[in-house]
VEXDREN-2710 file (C-alpha; in Angstrom, 1 decimal):
% VEXDREN-2710
k/r/px/py/pz
1/MET/-20.9/-5.9/20.0
2/TYR/-20.9/-6.8/16.3
3/GLU/-21.9/-10.3/15.1
4/LEU/-19.6/-10.8/12.1
5/HIS/-20.8/-12.5/8.9
6/PRO/-18.9/-15.7/8.1
7/TYR/-16.9/-14.0/5.3
8/GLN/-15.9/-11.2/7.7
9/LYS/-14.8/-13.8/10.3
10/LYS/-12.7/-15.5/7.6
11/LEU/-11.0/-12.2/6.8
12/VAL/-10.1/-11.7/10.5
13/GLN/-8.8/-15.3/10.8
14/GLN/-6.8/-15.2/7.6
15/THR/-5.2/-11.9/8.6
16/ARG/-4.3/-13.0/12.1
17/GLN/-2.8/-16.2/10.6
18/GLU/-0.6/-14.1/8.2
19/LEU/0.8/-12.1/11.1
20/ALA/1.3/-15.3/13.1
21/ASN/3.3/-16.7/10.1
22/GLY/5.8/-13.9/10.4
23/LYS/4.3/-11.3/7.9
24/ASN/4.8/-7.9/9.3
25/SER/2.3/-6.2/7.1
26/VAL/-1.0/-7.4/5.6
27/LEU/-3.3/-5.6/3.1
28/ILE/-6.9/-6.7/3.3
29/GLN/-8.9/-6.2/0.1
30/SER/-12.6/-6.3/0.4
31/PRO/-15.3/-4.6/-1.9
32/ALA/-16.9/-1.3/-1.1
33/GLY/-19.9/-1.9/1.1
34/SER/-18.7/-5.3/2.5
35/GLY/-18.4/-3.9/6.0
36/LYS/-14.8/-3.3/6.5
37/SER/-15.5/-1.1/9.5
38/VAL/-16.9/-4.1/11.3
39/VAL/-13.7/-6.1/10.5
40/ILE/-11.5/-3.3/11.6
41/ALA/-13.3/-3.0/14.9
42/GLU/-13.1/-6.7/15.5
43/ILE/-9.4/-6.8/14.9
44/ALA/-8.9/-3.8/17.2
45/ARG/-11.0/-5.4/19.9
46/LEU/-9.0/-8.7/19.8
47/THR/-5.7/-6.7/19.9
48/VAL/-6.8/-4.6/22.9
49/LYS/-8.3/-7.6/24.6
50/LYS/-4.8/-9.2/24.6
51/GLY/-3.3/-6.1/26.2
52/GLY/-2.2/-4.4/22.9
53/TYR/-2.4/-0.8/21.8
54/VAL/-4.0/0.1/18.4
55/MET/-3.1/3.0/16.2
56/PHE/-5.8/3.7/13.6
57/MET/-5.2/6.2/10.8
58/VAL/-7.0/7.4/7.8
59/HIS/-6.9/10.5/5.6
60/ARG/-10.2/12.2/6.4
61/LYS/-11.6/13.3/9.8
62/GLU/-15.1/12.1/8.9
63/LEU/-13.7/8.6/8.6
64/VAL/-12.1/9.0/12.0
65/GLU/-15.5/9.8/13.5
66/GLN/-17.0/6.9/11.8
67/ILE/-14.5/4.3/13.0
68/THR/-14.6/5.7/16.5
69/ASP/-18.3/5.0/16.6
70/SER/-17.6/1.5/15.2
71/PHE/-15.0/0.8/18.0
72/LYS/-17.5/1.9/20.6
73/GLU/-20.2/-0.3/19.2
74/ASN/-17.8/-3.3/19.3
75/ASN/-16.7/-2.7/22.9
76/VAL/-13.2/-1.6/22.0
77/ASP/-11.5/0.1/24.9
78/LEU/-10.6/3.5/23.4
79/SER/-8.1/4.3/26.2
80/HIS/-5.9/1.7/24.4
81/CYS/-6.3/3.3/20.9
82/THR/-5.0/6.3/18.9
83/ILE/-7.6/7.2/16.3
84/MET/-6.5/10.1/14.2
85/THR/-5.9/11.4/10.6
86/VAL/-2.6/10.7/9.1
87/GLY/-1.5/14.3/9.3
88/LYS/-2.2/14.6/13.0
89/ILE/-0.3/11.3/13.7
90/LYS/2.7/12.5/11.6
91/ASN/2.9/15.7/13.7
92/ARG/2.7/13.9/17.0
93/LEU/5.0/10.9/16.5
94/ASP/7.2/12.0/19.4
95/ARG/4.3/12.3/21.8
96/LEU/1.9/9.4/20.9
97/PRO/2.0/6.0/22.7
98/LYS/3.8/3.3/20.7
99/PRO/1.3/1.0/19.2
100/SER/1.5/-2.8/19.0
101/LEU/-0.6/-2.8/15.8
102/ILE/-1.2/-0.1/13.2
103/ILE/-4.4/-0.2/11.2
104/THR/-4.7/2.0/8.0
105/ASP/-8.1/2.5/6.3
106/GLU/-8.4/3.4/2.6
107/THR/-4.8/2.2/2.3
108/HIS/-4.6/2.7/-1.4
109/HIS/-3.4/6.2/-0.3
110/SER/-0.5/4.7/1.7
111/LEU/2.3/5.1/-0.8
112/ALA/2.2/8.8/-0.1
113/LYS/5.2/10.2/1.9
114/THR/3.2/11.0/5.1
115/TYR/2.2/7.4/5.5
116/ARG/5.6/6.1/4.6
117/ASP/7.2/8.4/7.3
118/ILE/4.9/6.9/9.9
119/TYR/5.6/3.4/8.9
120/LYS/9.3/4.1/9.0
121/HIS/9.0/5.6/12.5
122/TYR/7.3/2.4/13.7
123/SER/9.2/0.0/11.5
124/ASP/9.1/-2.8/14.1
125/VAL/5.3/-2.5/14.5
126/PRO/3.0/-4.9/12.6
127/ARG/0.4/-3.2/10.4
128/ILE/-2.8/-4.0/8.6
129/GLY/-4.3/-2.0/5.7
130/PHE/-7.8/-2.0/4.3
131/THR/-9.0/-1.0/0.9
132/ALA/-11.6/-2.1/-1.7
133/THR/-9.2/-1.0/-4.5
134/PRO/-5.4/-1.7/-4.2
135/TRP/-4.7/0.2/-7.4
136/ARG/-2.9/3.4/-8.4
137/MET/-3.0/5.2/-11.7
138/ASN/0.8/5.3/-12.0
139/GLY/1.0/1.5/-12.0
140/LYS/3.0/1.4/-8.8
141/GLY/2.2/-1.7/-6.6
142/PHE/2.2/-2.0/-2.8
143/ARG/5.1/-4.4/-2.3
144/ASP/7.1/-1.6/-0.6
145/VAL/4.3/-1.2/2.0
146/TYR/2.8/-4.7/2.5
147/ASP/4.2/-8.2/2.6
148/SER/1.0/-10.1/1.7
149/MET/-2.6/-9.6/0.7
150/VAL/-5.8/-11.2/2.0
151/LYS/-8.7/-11.0/-0.5
152/GLY/-12.3/-10.8/0.5
153/PRO/-15.3/-12.1/-1.5
154/SER/-16.1/-10.8/-5.0
155/VAL/-18.8/-8.2/-5.6
156/LYS/-20.8/-10.9/-7.5
157/TRP/-20.6/-13.2/-4.6
158/LEU/-21.8/-10.4/-2.2
159/ILE/-24.7/-9.6/-4.5
160/ASN/-25.7/-13.3/-4.9
161/ASN/-25.6/-13.8/-1.1
162/LYS/-27.5/-10.6/-0.3
163/TYR/-24.7/-8.6/1.2
164/LEU/-24.8/-6.0/-1.6
165/ALA/-27.7/-4.8/-3.7
166/PRO/-27.9/-5.9/-7.3
167/PHE/-27.8/-3.0/-9.8
168/LYS/-29.0/-1.7/-13.2
169/TYR/-26.4/0.2/-15.1
170/TYR/-27.3/2.8/-17.7
171/SER/-25.0/4.8/-19.9
172/VAL/-26.4/7.9/-21.6
173/ASN/-23.2/9.7/-22.6
174/LEU/-23.3/13.5/-22.6
175/VAL/-19.6/14.2/-23.0
176/ASN/-17.1/14.4/-25.7
177/SER/-14.5/12.0/-24.4
178/ASP/-12.0/13.0/-27.2
179/LYS/-11.4/16.2/-25.3
180/LEU/-10.3/14.5/-22.1
181/LYS/-6.6/15.0/-21.3
182/LYS/-4.7/13.5/-18.3
183/SER/-2.6/15.5/-15.8
184/SER/0.6/14.5/-14.2
185/THR/-1.4/12.8/-11.5
186/GLY/-3.0/10.4/-14.1
187/ASP/-6.6/11.6/-13.8
188/TYR/-8.2/14.1/-16.2
189/THR/-7.4/17.8/-15.9
190/ASN/-10.2/20.2/-14.8
191/LYS/-9.9/22.2/-18.0
192/SER/-10.3/19.1/-20.2
193/MET/-13.3/17.9/-18.2
194/ASP/-14.8/21.4/-18.6
195/GLU/-14.3/21.1/-22.4
196/ALA/-15.6/17.5/-22.5
197/VAL/-18.7/18.2/-20.5
198/GLY/-19.2/21.5/-22.5
199/LYS/-22.7/22.8/-22.7
200/THR/-24.4/19.8/-21.3
201/ILE/-28.2/20.0/-21.3
202/PHE/-28.9/19.4/-17.7
203/GLY/-32.6/18.9/-18.4
204/ASP/-31.5/15.6/-19.9
205/VAL/-29.9/14.6/-16.6
206/ILE/-33.3/15.3/-14.9
207/ASN/-35.3/13.4/-17.6
208/THR/-33.1/10.3/-17.4
209/TYR/-33.4/10.3/-13.6
210/LYS/-37.2/10.6/-13.9
211/LYS/-37.3/7.8/-16.5
212/VAL/-35.2/5.2/-14.7
213/ALA/-35.1/6.2/-11.1
214/ASN/-37.9/8.6/-10.4
215/GLY/-38.4/9.3/-6.7
216/GLN/-35.3/7.5/-5.6
217/GLN/-32.6/9.1/-3.4
218/ALA/-29.6/9.8/-5.6
219/ILE/-26.0/11.0/-5.3
220/VAL/-24.7/13.1/-8.2
221/TYR/-21.0/13.2/-8.8
222/ALA/-20.0/16.2/-10.8
223/HIS/-16.5/17.3/-12.0
224/SER/-16.7/20.8/-10.7
225/VAL/-18.4/22.9/-8.1
226/GLU/-20.0/25.0/-10.8
227/TYR/-21.6/22.0/-12.5
228/SER/-22.6/20.5/-9.2
229/GLN/-24.5/23.6/-8.3
230/ILE/-26.1/23.8/-11.7
231/VAL/-27.3/20.2/-11.4
232/ALA/-28.7/20.8/-7.9
233/ASN/-30.5/24.0/-9.1
234/SER/-31.9/22.1/-12.1
235/PHE/-33.4/19.4/-9.9
236/ASN/-34.9/21.9/-7.6
237/GLN/-36.4/23.8/-10.5
238/ALA/-38.0/20.5/-11.6
239/GLY/-39.6/20.1/-8.2
240/ILE/-37.1/17.5/-6.9
241/SER/-35.4/18.5/-3.6
242/ALA/-31.6/18.7/-4.1
243/ARG/-28.6/20.2/-2.3
244/HIS/-25.0/20.8/-3.3
245/VAL/-22.0/20.2/-1.0
246/ASP/-18.3/20.5/-1.5
247/ALA/-15.1/20.7/0.5
248/LYS/-15.7/24.4/1.3
249/THR/-19.2/23.9/2.6
250/HIS/-19.2/24.8/6.3
251/SER/-19.0/21.6/8.3
252/THR/-22.2/22.3/10.2
253/LYS/-24.2/22.9/7.1
254/ARG/-22.6/19.9/5.4
255/GLU/-23.4/17.6/8.3
256/GLN/-27.0/18.9/8.3
257/ILE/-27.4/18.2/4.5
258/MET/-26.0/14.7/5.0
259/THR/-28.4/14.1/7.9
260/ASP/-31.4/15.3/5.9
261/PHE/-30.4/13.2/3.0
262/LYS/-30.1/10.0/5.1
263/ALA/-33.4/10.9/6.6
264/GLY/-35.0/11.2/3.2
265/LYS/-35.8/14.9/3.5
266/ILE/-33.6/15.6/0.5
267/LYS/-33.8/13.4/-2.7
268/ILE/-30.7/14.5/-4.5
269/ILE/-27.3/15.4/-3.1
270/CYS/-24.7/16.8/-5.6
271/ASN/-21.0/16.9/-4.9
272/VAL/-17.4/16.9/-6.3
273/ASP/-15.4/13.8/-5.1
274/LEU/-16.6/14.4/-1.6
275/ILE/-19.1/11.6/-1.0
276/SER/-17.1/8.4/-1.8
277/GLU/-15.0/6.6/0.8
278/GLY/-16.8/5.7/4.0
279/PHE/-20.2/7.3/3.2
280/ASN/-23.0/4.8/4.1
281/SER/-26.7/5.3/3.3
282/PRO/-28.6/2.1/2.5
283/ASP/-31.7/4.1/1.5
284/CYS/-29.7/5.7/-1.4
285/SER/-30.4/3.6/-4.4
286/THR/-29.1/5.7/-7.3
287/VAL/-25.9/7.4/-8.3
288/ILE/-25.5/9.7/-11.3
289/LEU/-22.0/9.9/-12.7
290/LEU/-21.2/13.3/-14.3
291/ARG/-17.5/13.2/-13.5
292/PRO/-15.2/11.5/-16.0
293/THR/-12.3/9.8/-14.4
294/ALA/-9.3/7.7/-15.3
295/SER/-9.1/6.4/-11.7
296/LEU/-10.4/2.9/-11.1
297/VAL/-10.5/3.7/-7.3
298/LEU/-12.8/6.7/-7.9
299/PHE/-15.0/4.8/-10.3
300/VAL/-15.5/1.9/-7.9
301/GLN/-16.1/4.1/-4.9
302/GLN/-18.6/6.3/-6.6
303/SER/-20.5/3.8/-8.8
304/MET/-21.0/1.4/-5.8
305/ARG/-22.2/4.0/-3.4
306/SER/-25.8/3.1/-4.2
307/MET/-25.2/-0.7/-3.6
308/ARG/-25.4/-0.8/0.2
309/TYR/-27.7/-3.7/0.9
310/LYS/-31.4/-3.4/1.9
311/PRO/-34.0/-6.1/1.3
312/GLY/-35.7/-5.8/-2.0
313/LYS/-33.4/-2.9/-3.2
314/VAL/-32.1/-2.7/-6.7
315/ALA/-29.5/0.0/-7.2
316/THR/-29.5/2.2/-10.3
317/ILE/-26.2/3.6/-11.8
318/ILE/-26.6/6.3/-14.4
319/ASP/-23.3/6.9/-16.2
320/HIS/-23.4/10.1/-18.3
321/VAL/-19.7/10.2/-18.9
322/ALA/-19.0/6.7/-20.2
323/ASN/-16.8/5.7/-17.3
324/TYR/-17.9/2.1/-17.8
325/SER/-16.2/2.1/-21.2
326/ARG/-12.9/2.5/-19.3
327/PHE/-13.4/0.2/-16.4
328/GLY/-16.3/-2.2/-17.1
329/LEU/-19.0/-2.7/-14.4
330/PRO/-18.7/-2.6/-10.6
331/ASP/-19.2/-6.4/-10.4
332/ASP/-16.5/-7.3/-12.9
333/ASP/-13.5/-9.3/-11.6
334/PHE/-10.5/-7.0/-11.1
335/ASP/-6.9/-8.2/-11.0
336/TRP/-6.0/-7.0/-7.5
337/THR/-2.3/-7.5/-6.7
338/LEU/0.5/-6.1/-4.6
339/ASP/2.8/-6.1/-7.7
340/ASP/3.5/-3.3/-10.1
341/ARG/1.4/-3.3/-13.3
342/GLU/1.5/-1.7/-16.7
343/LYS/0.3/1.8/-16.4
344/LYS/-2.2/1.5/-19.1
345/ARG/-4.0/-1.5/-17.5
346/ASN/-7.4/-0.5/-16.2
347/GLY/-7.6/-3.3/-13.5
348/ARG/-10.0/-5.6/-15.3
349/LYS/-8.9/-9.1/-15.8
350/ASP/-7.8/-10.0/-19.4
351/ASP/-10.8/-12.3/-19.9
352/ALA/-13.4/-9.8/-18.7
353/PRO/-16.3/-9.7/-21.2
354/ALA/-16.7/-6.8/-23.5
355/ILE/-19.8/-4.6/-23.0
356/LYS/-21.8/-2.0/-24.9
357/THR/-24.8/0.2/-24.5
358/CYS/-28.3/-0.5/-25.9
359/ASP/-29.3/2.2/-28.3
360/ARG/-32.9/2.1/-27.1
361/CYS/-33.0/1.6/-23.3
362/PHE/-29.3/2.6/-22.6
363/ARG/-28.7/-0.4/-20.3
364/VAL/-25.2/-1.7/-20.5
365/VAL/-25.2/-5.3/-21.9
366/PRO/-22.6/-7.9/-23.1
367/ALA/-21.0/-6.9/-26.4
368/GLN/-22.0/-10.1/-28.1
369/SER/-25.7/-9.5/-27.5
370/LYS/-27.8/-9.6/-30.6
371/ILE/-30.9/-8.6/-28.8
372/CYS/-31.0/-6.4/-25.6
373/PRO/-32.1/-8.7/-22.8
374/PHE/-33.9/-5.7/-21.1
375/CYS/-35.9/-4.1/-23.9
376/GLY/-35.7/-6.4/-26.9
377/PHE/-33.8/-4.0/-29.1
378/GLU/-32.2/-5.7/-32.0
379/PHE/-28.6/-4.6/-32.5
380/GLU/-27.2/-3.9/-36.0
381/ILE/-24.9/-6.8/-36.2
382/GLU/-25.3/-7.6/-39.9
383/ALA/-22.8/-5.3/-41.4
384/THR/-22.0/-7.4/-44.5
385/GLU/-24.0/-5.3/-46.9
386/MET/-22.3/-2.1/-45.6
387/GLN/-18.9/-3.6/-45.8
388/GLU/-19.6/-4.4/-49.4
389/ASP/-20.4/-0.8/-50.0
390/LYS/-17.1/1.0/-50.0
391/ASN/-18.8/4.3/-49.6
392/ALA/-20.2/3.3/-46.2
393/LYS/-18.5/2.8/-42.8
394/ILE/-19.6/1.9/-39.3
395/GLU/-18.0/3.8/-36.5
396/LYS/-18.3/3.6/-32.7
397/ILE/-18.4/7.2/-31.5
398/GLY/-18.7/7.6/-27.7
399/GLU/-21.4/5.1/-26.8
400/PHE/-23.4/5.3/-30.1
401/LYS/-23.1/3.4/-33.3
402/MET/-23.1/5.9/-36.2
403/VAL/-23.3/5.2/-39.9
404/ALA/-21.4/7.7/-42.1
405/ASP/-21.8/7.9/-45.9
406/TYR/-18.9/9.9/-46.9
407/LYS/-19.7/10.4/-50.6
408/ASN/-23.3/11.3/-50.0
409/VAL/-23.2/14.9/-48.7
410/LYS/-26.9/15.4/-48.3
411/TYR/-26.8/14.9/-44.6
412/GLY/-24.4/17.9/-44.3
413/LYS/-27.1/20.0/-45.9
414/MET/-29.9/18.7/-43.8
415/LYS/-31.5/20.4/-40.8
416/VAL/-32.9/18.8/-37.7
417/SER/-36.4/19.2/-39.1
418/ASP/-35.4/17.2/-42.2
419/ALA/-34.7/14.1/-40.2
420/LYS/-37.2/11.3/-40.6
421/ASN/-35.8/8.9/-38.0
422/VAL/-33.1/8.4/-35.5
423/GLU/-30.7/7.1/-38.1
424/ASP/-31.0/10.4/-40.0
425/LEU/-30.1/12.4/-36.9
426/TYR/-27.0/10.4/-36.3
427/LYS/-25.9/10.8/-40.0
428/ILE/-26.6/14.6/-39.7
429/ALA/-24.5/14.7/-36.5
430/LYS/-21.6/12.9/-38.2
431/ALA/-21.8/15.1/-41.2
432/HIS/-21.7/18.3/-39.1
433/GLY/-19.1/17.0/-36.7
434/TYR/-21.5/17.1/-33.7
435/LYS/-21.3/14.9/-30.7
436/PRO/-23.5/11.8/-30.7
437/GLY/-25.3/13.3/-27.7
438/TRP/-26.7/15.9/-30.1
439/ALA/-28.5/13.3/-32.1
440/TYR/-29.7/11.5/-29.0
441/MET/-31.2/14.7/-27.4
442/ASN/-32.9/15.8/-30.6
443/ALA/-34.3/12.3/-31.0
444/LYS/-35.8/12.5/-27.6
445/ARG/-37.1/16.0/-28.2
446/MET/-38.8/14.9/-31.4
447/GLY/-40.3/11.8/-29.8
448/MET/-38.2/9.3/-31.8
449/MET/-36.9/7.4/-28.8
450/GLY/-40.1/5.6/-27.9
END
């Protein structure tokens, strides 16, 4: 049986108190990696122990298998439980035993019609929902589904108290974010992500991994199957064992790849939105983000996948698509609420500190930093002289500062070989309309990045 951490016991107690106070539905918000399966199993055990019947539902069968194992480990009598995917429950409403408590995992999905139909069918049954991210891209809140919310500890608190691993966050942007366009669902369209990622030089993905996370187990999140396969092949060609998996990968093969990855036989596993919710591998210490997203839920789930706690572990997050510029960092304080919000809000609290990328080491640092605390790089903060020169202008393009001299056309005539330093490369890139990543990659190739 599980021995709950104090903060997990508090979540159980607070939730039971809410139900005792007459709330029919309670949403429990607790960060990714905080052990919600343990909390779920304990609530189920206490319910069954009192003679109740639990219905547990979630949207993916892998999570059904995971929670079943958790229930067994916590001595939950499975004969008093229905544990199924949402779709299966919906199709069996007239045949399943009526529960005394409904538990929904990953309940940020629960505004969908299938969930709502089940809740309506069992309108008199108390329910509990779990999620790390009660947030939807359309701004719709959860008041229609839940009466109250119980909040778990913050990510910062979990890191400081050694329940989550601390992390290093790098941003080496390789995409043209200007090309990203949103679909009716709110996230970026596949076509616009193809255009934004463009002809990414995958060797740079490998080189960055070698530079900041060499030898570590890593999960790569790509935006398409094609790109995921290319990345996996690129790692293999570099002598680093890698595999690609996607939703169409045969279940037996997929399970074997996951098992080999968790056992350390595979260093890199590449996927498309497959390994996020519920995947637990403490030995994985690195994630590589190659999938631009406008979804805070997806960002949190993917960026924090390397932060499962292990003594002495420091997670590494490599963001090649500037997702941090939309959402901040995983340990930022987010404004979780059941209420509707403005659609444009990204979830961060209004007083969240601004951040930027160091031009030398590519660590993400506070925007007010004059010197990078990690590598000592001095930021160009003194722009007085440039402001006095009306021919010059400082722009922020992607994650790079670029200086453009619009009246001096020499940079438009220069070739790569003419560049004497990194600044020249950025000016050439600006003059030719190239992406900042062009300047960065050429600077690395020419040995200018140190």
